[in-house]
N, C-alpha and C positions, 0 to 999 in steps of 0.2 A: 513613130508609126509602129504598128504591130507586124511581126514577121512570123513565118510558120513555126509552130511548135515542133520540137523533136518528135520523131516517130514514137508511138506508144509501144509498150510491151504487149505481148499477146495477153488478152484478158480471159480469165476463167469463164467458161460458159455458164450462164444461168438463164437460158431461154431467150436471150436477146442478142445472140452473137452477131447475126446479120445486121441488126440495127446499130449495134456498137461499131461494126466495121464501117457502115455508112456514115456514122457520126464522125469517125476519125477523118474521113475524106472531106466532110462538110465543114469542119471546124475553121474558124478564123484563128489559125495557129500562130505560135510565138517562137522566138528564136532560141537556139541552144547556146549561142555565144553569150558570155556574161561580161558586161561592163557595169561597174558599180553605179547606182543611181546617184544623182547630185546629193551632196552631203548636208545641205541645210536642214532637211527634215530629220536626218539621222541625229544631228545634234539635239534637236528638239525632243526626239523620241527618247534618246538616252537620258535627258534631263527629266522628262516626265515619268518614264517607266522604270528607271533605275537599271535597265538592261536592254540589250538588243542582240540580234544575231549578226555575225559578220557577213557583210555583203560579199557575194560570190565566194564565200568561204566553204570549206569542207572539213569534215572530221571523221575519224574512224570510230565505229561503234565497238563496244566490248563484245567479244564472241560469247555466245550463249547457246549451249547445245540443246537446251529445252525450248527456249523462246528465240527462234532464229531470226535475227534482225539483219537488214542490209549491212554489208561491210563498211560502206561509206555513205554519208549523208552530205549532199551538196545544197547549199542555200543559193537563192537566185540574187538578182541585182538589187533587191530590196531586203535581203536577209531573211527571206521566207522560203518555206519548202514548197516551191511552185516553179513552173517554168518562168523564164524572164518576162517581166511585165513592163507595159507602157502605161503612163497615166492617161494618155490620149485614148479615147474610145473610138474605134472605127465606126463609120456610119452603118446603121442597121444592126449592130451587135447589141444583144441583151446581156447586160453584165450583172452578175450576182457577186456581192462581196460577202464572203463567209468569214465570220469572226469567231475565234474560239481559242482553245488551249491545245494541249498536246494530243487530244483525240483527233480533231481534224488536221492538225499539223502532220501527224502520221509518219514520223520518222522511224517507226518500228516495222514498217513495210516499205517496199519500193514505192517511189512517188506515184507511179502509174497504177499502183494497187490501192491507193488511198481513196476514201470515198469522195473527197472534193473533185479529184481528177475523173473518177468514174461517173460522178453526177454530171459533170460537164459533157462527158461522152454520151450518156443516156439522153440528155436533153437536146443534143444535136442530131436531129433526125431529118425531118422534111420541113423544118420551120426556120425562122431567122436564127443566125448563129448565136450561140450562148457561150459566154465566158464565165467561169467560176474563179474568182480571185481568192486564193487561200490566205487570208489575213489572220493566221493562227500562230501563236507562240506558246511553247511549253511553259508551265508553271504560272501562267496568267490566270487571274480570276476575272469576274465580270468588271471589276473596277478598272484594271489595267487594259482590258479589252475595250472598254468605253473610251479611255484616253487614247489608245492606239488608233481607234477609229477617228477620233477627233483630230489627231495630229496628221494621220496619213490616209485612213480608209476612204474618207469622203472624196479625196482627190481622184479616185478611180472612176468617179461619175457613175455610181451604181444605179441600176433600175430596181434592185431588191437588195436589202440587207438581211442576211440570215445569221442569227446568233446561235452558236452551238453551246449549250449549257450542260455542264457535267456536275450534277449535285455531289458526286463522290468527293470533290474537294473545292469546288468553286465557292460554296457558301463559306467555308473555312478561310479560303484565301482572301475573301473580301474584308475580313475582320482582322485588323492589324495585330491585335493581341493574340488571337488564335494562330495566326501565321507565325508570329514570334515564337510561340511555344513549339510549333511544328519544326522550325529550323534551328531553334536554339539561340537566335539573335534577331534583332530588329532590322529588317531590310531597309536600306536607305532609298526610299522611293516615295513618290506621291501616293497618298491614300485618302480615303473618304471616311468621315464619321457622320452620324446623324445628330442633329440638334433641333429640338422642337419639330421633328418630322421632316427637316430639310437637310439635304446633303451639304456638307462642308468639305472643301478640299484642303489638304495639308501638304506642306513641303513641296510647293509648286514653284518651278523656275519662272523666270521672267520671259514672256513671249514677245516677239517682235511683230506687231501688226502688219508691217510691210511684207512679211514673209507669207501672209495669208490674205492677199487682196480679194475682197468680195467673197470670202469663204463663208458658206452657209453656217458653218459651225464655229467660225471665229468669235462671233458674239458670245456664244456659250462659253468658249474657252476663256475669253476676256473676263466675263462675269465671274466664272469660277476662280480665276486668278485674283480678281478684286476681293472676293469673299474668303480667300485663303486665310487661315489662322496658323499660329505656330504648332509645331508637332505636339501631340499629346504625350504625357509621361508614359514610359514603358510600364505595362501592367499585364503581363501574361497570366493566364489562369493557373491556379495551383495544381489542377489535374488536367491531363495526365502529368505526373511528376517525372522529372528527369532522373533516371537511375544510373546514368553514366555520361560523362562529359567528353571522353575521348576513347572510342567514338561516341558521338552524341546518340543517346538511346533513351527512349521514353517507355514508361510502363505499358502503354498501349497507344496506337496511332490516334492522333488528334481527331481525325475525321470520323472516328467512331462516335463522337458526340452527336452526330446526326441521328443516332438510334437510341440515345440515352435520354432520361428526363431532362428537359430543357432548363439550363441555368441562364444567368444574366448574359453571359458571353454569347451563347448560342441564340438566345432571343434577339440580341442585338445583331448578330450575324444574319439572321433571317430577315429582320426588318431592313437592314442595310441592303441586302441583296434585292429585296423587292423594290426599294427606292431606286437602286441603280438600274433595274430593268425598266422602270417607268421613265427614268431619265434618258436611257438609251433610246426608247421610243420617241421621246420629245426631240432629241437631237436629230434623229433620222427622219421621222415623219413630219413633225412640225417644222423643224429647221430646214429640211431639204425637200419635203414633199415626196419622199421615197417610201414605199411599203417596207414594213419591218415585221419579221417573223422569227420564231424560236423553234429549234429542234432540241429536245431533251435527250441526252445520251445517258442511259442508266449505268450505275455501277454494275460490275460483273456479278456481284452477289445477288442482284435482283433478276439476273438472267439464268445463271447456272446455280441450281440448288446445292450442288456439292460445294460451291464456294462459300455460300452462306453457312453450310454445315461446318466447314473447316473454321470459319470465323468463330462460331460458337464453341468449337473444340478448343481453339486457341485462347479465347478471352471470356467465355461464358462463366468460368469460375471466378475470375476477377471482377467481372461486370455482370451480375445476375440479371440486370434489367435487359440485357441483350436478348435473353431467351423469350422475353415478351414482345420484342420489337418486330416490326414488319419491314423487310428489305425494300418493299415497293413504296413506302411512305414518302421518302424525300422527293422522288420524281413526281409522284401523284400530287404532292402538296404544291410543287412549282406549277404543274399543269393546271391545277384548280385556280391558283392565283392569276396566272396569265390569261386563262380563258375568261375569268370574271372581268378582266381588264380589257377584253376585246382584242387581245393580241393573238394572231394565228399561231397555234402551237402544235407540234407533233411530238408526242411522247413515244419513244421507240421501244419502250419496255416490252410491250406485248408482241410486237412484230419480231423482236429478237428472241424472246422466249419461245414463240411458236416455231421459229426456224430451228432453234437449238434442239427443241424436243422432237421435231419431225425428222431432222437429219441425224441427230445423235452427235453432231460435230460441235467443237468448241468455237465460239466466236470471239473470245478474248484469250490472250495469252494467260497461261495458268499462273505464272510468277509475276510477270511485269504488270498485268492487269489492263493493258490497252487492247484495242481491237487487233486481231490477226487479219490476214487477207480476207478470210471468209466473212468476218464481222464487217469489214469495210464494204464488201460486195452487197451484203444484205441491207446495210444502211443506205447505200447509194440507190439501190432499187426502190426501197420504200420511200425515200425522200423524193426521188424523181416523180413517183406516182402521186405523192401528196401535193407537191408544188404544182403539178399539172392539173390535178383535180380541183384545186382551189384557185386556179388561174393566176397563181403568183409568178409563174414562169410560162414561157410560150409552150 
């Protein structure tokens, strides 16, 4: 069963303070005590994803005078940056499962300042209680987010699945060779490739069907397992080249390939990402009958002009094509694809730019590149309005 959430921190005012306070009172809240969830799903998750976060674990963040992070991050009973969770959904609760990477995970701010927590608060006014399950893990791309949902996310019985898509590195993370170049080694994890336009799963562990009785996504997982093929040979791209091995240093960040003339690696990464997005919809909508929507979180260089200018100063000489590139293109390309496929999509680029220009405030940390508290606030407010307007949430 669910228990009351811990009391929230005071929320910065942005015109809805009274509604937020009322939402705190109205929530179907959850417990602060942490008892690790049963371990069967954890073993599956570790095998599928190659990594997970410690259940009920905590770690100290590195102090940063410029980008002030919380001193301690505490994971919940499922190893997520959320309050403790129950798989059982209380009667009358509308449950949103938000799947994403480090942006919605939000360990760079206090948990109660992150946009998933604020979104839940904004949606809890005078309607049925809403829970936002923050199923987000740092360093994951769309591929591992899909597998995480298939292993764990569906078990929360969502009424809406919302995928947070960050083009800044998600497209790169989905392509195993680009990821290899980024980190300097091949991650030992499951991954996808495309063959004749169809997804193929590599390096998949053996699943126990008994662990997923009548699971809507079990058939999909089982089919993917049956179709698995051996790992592909390691084949990282020649550029960016490594200029140092200890510490590992590249001549330029791999993700800048988003803005350069498209080579075979990046063409494959985009095609793979699009196939994964359609597969995500199939699993959620066709497999479970649950609505599926996407929110696009733009890179900071598309929101703060000074960040794009600094990028050009740093790498424009080495990569002249950057000077003809458009920082809005990656998010706009994803939005166009998703819209053409009939998938409800919110591109946050313009809302964030408008807020940054009007207020003169930064919404992203200057060095770290993630949302600061203000960026989370603006995202939560815009997302709540969009979900309500489209009747995707109460």
